[in-house]
C-alpha positions in Angstrom: -1.9 16.2 -8.4 -3.3 19.6 -9.6 -1.3 22.6 -10.7 -2.2 26.1 -9.2 -1.1 29.6 -9.5 0.3 32.0 -6.8 -3.0 33.3 -5.7 -3.9 29.7 -4.5 -0.7 29.4 -2.4 -0.8 32.8 -1.0 -4.3 32.0 0.5 -4.1 28.3 1.2 -4.8 27.4 4.9 -4.8 23.9 6.1 -7.2 24.7 8.9 -9.9 25.8 6.6 -9.0 24.6 3.2 -8.9 20.8 3.5 -11.0 20.1 0.5 -9.5 20.5 -3.0 -11.2 22.9 -5.3 -10.2 24.0 -8.8 -9.9 27.7 -7.8 -6.9 29.2 -9.4 -6.0 25.9 -11.0 -3.5 26.0 -14.0 -4.4 24.1 -17.1 -3.0 24.1 -20.5 -1.9 22.0 -23.5 -1.1 18.4 -22.3 -2.0 19.4 -18.6 -5.6 18.5 -17.8 -8.1 20.1 -15.5 -7.8 18.4 -12.0 -4.4 17.3 -12.9 -3.0 13.8 -12.9 -3.7 10.9 -10.6 -0.4 10.0 -8.6 -0.7 6.3 -9.9 -1.3 7.5 -13.6 1.2 6.8 -16.3 3.1 9.9 -17.2 4.9 9.8 -20.6 5.4 5.9 -20.1 6.8 6.4 -16.4 4.8 5.8 -13.4 4.9 8.3 -10.5 5.1 5.5 -7.9 4.0 7.3 -4.8 5.2 5.7 -1.6 5.3 6.2 2.1 8.3 4.9 4.2 9.5 5.1 7.7 13.0 6.3 8.3 15.2 6.6 11.3 14.2 8.8 14.2 10.3 8.6 13.9 10.1 10.3 10.5 7.7 9.3 7.8 8.7 10.2 4.2 6.4 10.5 1.2 8.3 9.9 -2.1 7.4 9.6 -5.7 9.2 9.6 -9.1 10.0 12.9 -10.7 7.6 14.0 -13.3 8.4 15.0 -16.9 5.3 15.9 -18.9 6.3 16.7 -22.6 4.4 18.9 -25.1 3.0 21.2 -22.3 2.0 24.8 -22.8 1.4 26.1 -19.3 1.4 29.7 -17.9 2.4 30.8 -14.5 2.3 27.5 -12.5 3.4 28.3 -9.0 3.0 24.9 -7.3 0.9 21.7 -6.9 -1.7 20.5 -4.5 -1.7 16.7 -3.7 -5.2 15.5 -2.9 -7.1 12.2 -2.4 -9.7 12.3 -5.2 -11.3 9.1 -4.1 -12.2 10.1 -0.6 -15.6 11.7 -0.1 -16.0 11.7 3.7 -15.5 13.6 6.1 -14.1 15.9 3.5 -14.4 15.6 -0.2 -10.9 15.5 -2.0 -8.8 16.2 1.0 -5.5 18.0 0.3 -2.7 16.2 2.0 0.3 18.2 0.8 1.0 21.5 -1.1 4.3 22.2 -2.8 5.1 25.9 -3.6 7.6 26.0 -6.5 8.9 29.6 -5.2 8.2 31.2 -8.4 5.8 30.8 -11.3 7.0 28.6 -14.3 5.8 28.5 -17.9 6.3 26.2 -20.8 5.6 26.7 -24.5 5.4 23.3 -26.3 8.0 22.1 -23.9 8.5 19.8 -20.9 7.1 20.6 -17.6 9.2 18.7 -14.9 9.3 18.3 -11.2 12.5 16.9 -9.7 11.7 16.0 -6.1 14.2 16.4 -3.3 16.3 13.2 -2.4 14.5 13.5 0.9 11.1 12.9 -0.8 8.1 15.2 -1.3 7.5 15.8 2.4 8.5 14.3 5.6 6.5 14.0 9.0 8.3 13.9 12.1 6.6 11.9 14.7 9.1 12.3 17.5 
């Protein structure tokens, strides 16, 4: 899970941008380059990514809320979720982008993401 600025999201295209790259990535104090693995321990709480089927042919991707303390981050506009371990047919394929709707900044504070009760995203197979 990597954080990016508004330029990344304004130009992202799933038809041509499947491979994650660190262009327009946001980093800062206590937020590392390339972001964090979804299975990583974040301030003593795991993110716990999960996929579950729900009624009506919908697949829901969920994970725990994130609260990263002690961060100094400037103008984070969203995150890209990518599979770092995959190398073929595309290296580090992006499987979801989440645009925060506005840039957010912290100064020696907590950067948090509170996901919807409906998860990070849903795919309707019906």
